[in-house]
N, C-alpha and C positions, 0 to 999 in steps of 0.2 A: 261712601255716599249713602245717605239715608234714603229709604224708600217709603213712600206714603203707605199707610195701612188701609186696606180695603176690606170691608166686612162681607163675608160670603154666607149665603144660606144654601144648604144642600137639601134638595127634595128627593127623598128615597135613600134607603140604606140597605138595599139588597146587594147582589153581587157587584154591580157596577159602582154603586156609591161607596160600599165598604172597601172593596179591593183597590179601585182606581182613584176615584175622585177625592175621598176624604184624605188619604195619605199624601196625594200629590198637592192638594190645596194647602195642607198643613206644612208642607216642606217647600213652599214657594214664598220667598221673601216678599213682604208687602201685602200678603193675603192673610186674613184671619178667618178660620172656620168658626163662625160665631153661632150658627144655629143649624139644626138638622130637623127636617120634618119627617117623622117616622113613627110607626106604631111600636117600634122596638126600644121602648124607653129604658128598660133594665139593662139590655145589652149595651146601649149607647152610654149609659152612665159609667159602665165599666171600661168600655173601649175608648171613650172620648171624654174624660173627666173635665169639667169646666165648660163644656159646650152645651148650650141651651137646646133642649129638645121640645118640639111642639108636635101636636098630634096630627095636624092636617096641613096641607100645602097652603091653604088660605091664610093661616096664621103667619106663615113665612112671607107671603106676598103682601100682607098688610103692613109690614114693618118698615118704617121710614128710615131706620138705621142700617138697612141692608143695601149694599152697593151692587152686588152680583148674585144672581140666582142661578144655581146649577141644577138642572133637571136630570135626575137619574132614576126616574120612575118608570113603570111599564110603558111599552111603546105607544099604546093607544092614548095615553095622557099627554104625550109630548107637545102636540100642537096647541091644545087648550091652555096648558100651564105656561108655555112660552108666550102665548098671546097675552095672558093675564099679567105676566111679569113685565113684558114690554109696556103694556098700558099703564102699569103702576110706576113706570119710569126707571126700571132696573135694567142693567146690563144682564145678558143671559148667555149661559152655556147649555147646550142640549146634548145629551148622550146620543150616539147613533142608535137606530136610524133617526135622522132629523125629524121626520114625520112619517105618516103612513101613506100619504099621497103627494103627488107633485103639486096639486092645487093648494094643499096646506102649506107646503114649503114656499111656494110663490107668495102666498098671503103673508107669511111671517117675514120674508125678505122685504116686502114692501113696507110692512109696519115698522121694522127696525130702522129702515131708511127715513121714514116719516118722523119717528121719535128720536132719531140721531143717537141710537143706542148700539153698543157692540152686541152682536149676535153671532156666536161661534158654535160650531158643531165639533164634538169630541172625536175627531178622527186621529186618535193617538197612534195608529199604526204607520203614520208617516214618519215616526221616529223609532220604528223597529230597527234593530241593528242590521237585519238581513236586507231590508228595503234600502237603508242608507248605503249598504255595500253594493246593491244592485245599481243604484244611481251612479255610484262611483265607477263601476266597471263599464257601464254604458257610456259614460262621459269620457273614459280613458281610451276607447276605441279598441280594446284588447280582443273583443270578439267580432270586430268589424261592424258591418251594417246589420242591425238586428232584423231578423226575419220572422221569428216566432218566439213568443213568451208564454210560458205556462206558469200560472200562479194558483197555488192551492192552499186551502186552510182546512185541514182535516182533523177530526177527533174520533175517538172510539168510545161511543156511549151507546151500547147495543140495546139498552132498556129504555123505553119511553117513560118519561116522568110526568106526573100530573102537576104541571106548572104552566104559567101563561106563555113562556117562550116556546112551548111545544103544542100550543093550541091555535089553530088557524083563525078562529074568530076573535082572538085576543091580540092580533098583530104579531103572532109568533111565526115560527118556521125559520129554517136555516138561511134562506135567501135574505130575509130582513135582519137576521142576526149577524152573519158573517159576510154576506154579500156587500154591505157598505164598505167594509175594509178593503175587499178585493177591488171593487169599482173605484173607490177614491184613489187608491194607489195607482191604478191604470191611468186614470185621468190626469194625475199629477205627472206621470211620465210622458204621456203621449197626447194629451188634450182630448177633445171630443171626437168620438168615432163617427163615421158616416152612417153605419147601421149596426144594429145589435140583434142577437138571437139568443135562444137559450132553451133549457129543459129543466123543469123542476120535478122531483120525484119523491115518493114516500117509500123508503127502503126497508125500514124496520117493521116488524110485526106490531100492529096496533097504532102505527103513526097516524096522528090526526092532522099534522101539517107537514110541509115539505121538509125532509131531513137529508136531501141530496140535491145539489144544484150544479148546473153547468151554464156558462155564459160565453158568448163569442162576440168580440168587439172587432169590427171591420175597419182597418186602416189601410191606406194605399201602401202596398208592398209589405205589410206587416200583419201577422195573425196573432191575436191575443186571446188566450183561453183562460177563463177563470172557473174554478170549481171548489166545492166544499162538500163534505160528507160526514155523517155521524158514524159511519161504518168503515173507516180506514184505520187499521191498527198500526200502520207504519210502513216504511219502505219507500214511499213516494216523496219526491223533493218538494220543498216549500216553493222554491222558484227554480225554473229551468229556462235559461235565456240562450237562444241559438242564433248565431250570426254567421256572416260570410268568412270569419276567421277562426271560429271555434264556438265552444259552449261554456256557459258558467252555470254551475249547479250548486244549490244550497239546500241542505236537509235540516229539519228541525225548526221549531218556532222560536221567535225571540224570547229571551229569558225574563224580561221585565215583569210580565204578569205573574210568573211563578215566584219571582223575588218579592213582589209586593205581598203575595199570599203568605210568604215565609217571614214577613216583617222587615225586609230590607227596604230602604227608602233612598231617594236621591241624596247624595253626599256620602253614603256608605262606600267603603273602599271598593267593594265588588259590584257596586250598582251598575247595571247595564252592560257588564263585561261578559263576553262569551268566547271561550277559547276555541270553540269548534270552527274550523275554517270552511270557507267555500272552496270549490274545486274549479279550476280553469282548465278546460280540455282544448288544447291548441290544435289547429288543423294539421300540424306536422307530427302529432302523436304525443307531444309532451303534455304531462299533467302536472299542474302546479297547485299547491295549497295557498289560498289567499286569505289573510286575516280579515275579520269584519270589525267595523268600528263599534264603539260603545253605543247602546241604545240611549235615547234621550227623551223619555216621556215628559220630563220636567220642563222641556222647552215649550210645551203647549200652554201651561198656565202662566209661565213667565211672559209669554207673548200676549196672552189675554190681559194680564195686568198692565203691560206697557200700552196696549191699545186703549184701555180704559183711561189711562193717564194722559193719552194724547201724544205719546212719544214712541209709538211703534205701530206696526200693522197687525190687523186681525189675522191670526194664524190660519183660520178656516172661515173665510167670509161667506155670507149667505149665498152669493152667486155660485160659489163652488159647491156648496151643499145642495142647492137647487139642481145643479147639473148632475150630481150623484143620484139624487132622487129621480130625475128624469130617466137615467139609465136603468135604475132598479125597477121602476114601474114599467118601462118599455120592454125590458127583458122578460118580465112576468107575462106581459101581453103577447110578446112574440112566442113564448113557450106555449101559451094557450092556443095561438093560431097556427103554430108550426111553421113560421116563416120569419125571415129577417125583416126588421122594421127600422125606419129612420128615428133618430132621437128628436123629440118634438120640442126643441128650443127655438125661440125666435131670434132675430138678428141681435136685438138688444141684449138678450140673455147670453148669447154666444160671446158678444163683446165684453160683457161684464165678467164672464168666466175667465176670459183671457187676460183680464186686468188692463 
């Protein structure tokens, strides 16, 4: 079956654009990476021969031959660029975090609905192999009723770097960098929590923005703990799920980011494959190794393509991205106040989130 070709403009060719978006777009049938807005013209000429390079986002947004604009620029630019792309009649993908504020997220969601455009947020970690495995084990009932989930996203980067991701006034900090992954995954598993709390910290010498974070999501009968740090060298599990019949533990991050950095792409034999098992600790003392499925980052852009063509659903619709932003913003406020807070979504937003 032939697939219509949709032309894509990528704004930004830093870490997100280079490692994730460009290769995933180029290996999605029906999508053509036609244009990149970046100041890295020489690098792009070598890395993406045949792809047009323009110096500014405005050049990309003014092009009538572009169907989809992908925004992988620094966090503070997301809202304005997404708004401009929607007003220009384009479909839009925004890298996480969607915006810097809940108000901006709500505004973009309304605009996308008014313009009848696909607006999706790149929450690629929904297709991590460990997260897919966690969904499977929870659905299987092997650990009984879940009572406590720990979800961590740790790195060891002890030296502060002079870059926007580590400057508080540029929309940086670990909570806005890794928190969106943690929050989105929790909301996909359990829905909206009743209340949230948290703590943001600066752990490294000279840190200008938060480089450690903890968040607590309050569900009836379930405790969900989310955390991330730049000063964890290893040893702690990525996921630890504890239930009435046992525990499921998974160490190590999904392999797809490292594979993309190494030049592997969807379709390669080893793509998304990870031989490291998860461990199931049964209540009777038995310990079982459980395999994890392949990761599937390619599913995101395939679903975006289908949604644009009217033959599939938006993989991360604005209502879900708004809910994630509501939790991110409320955790930061709860950390400032030192108490748990309700998530400030109205009845219509809660209904939209639930679909």
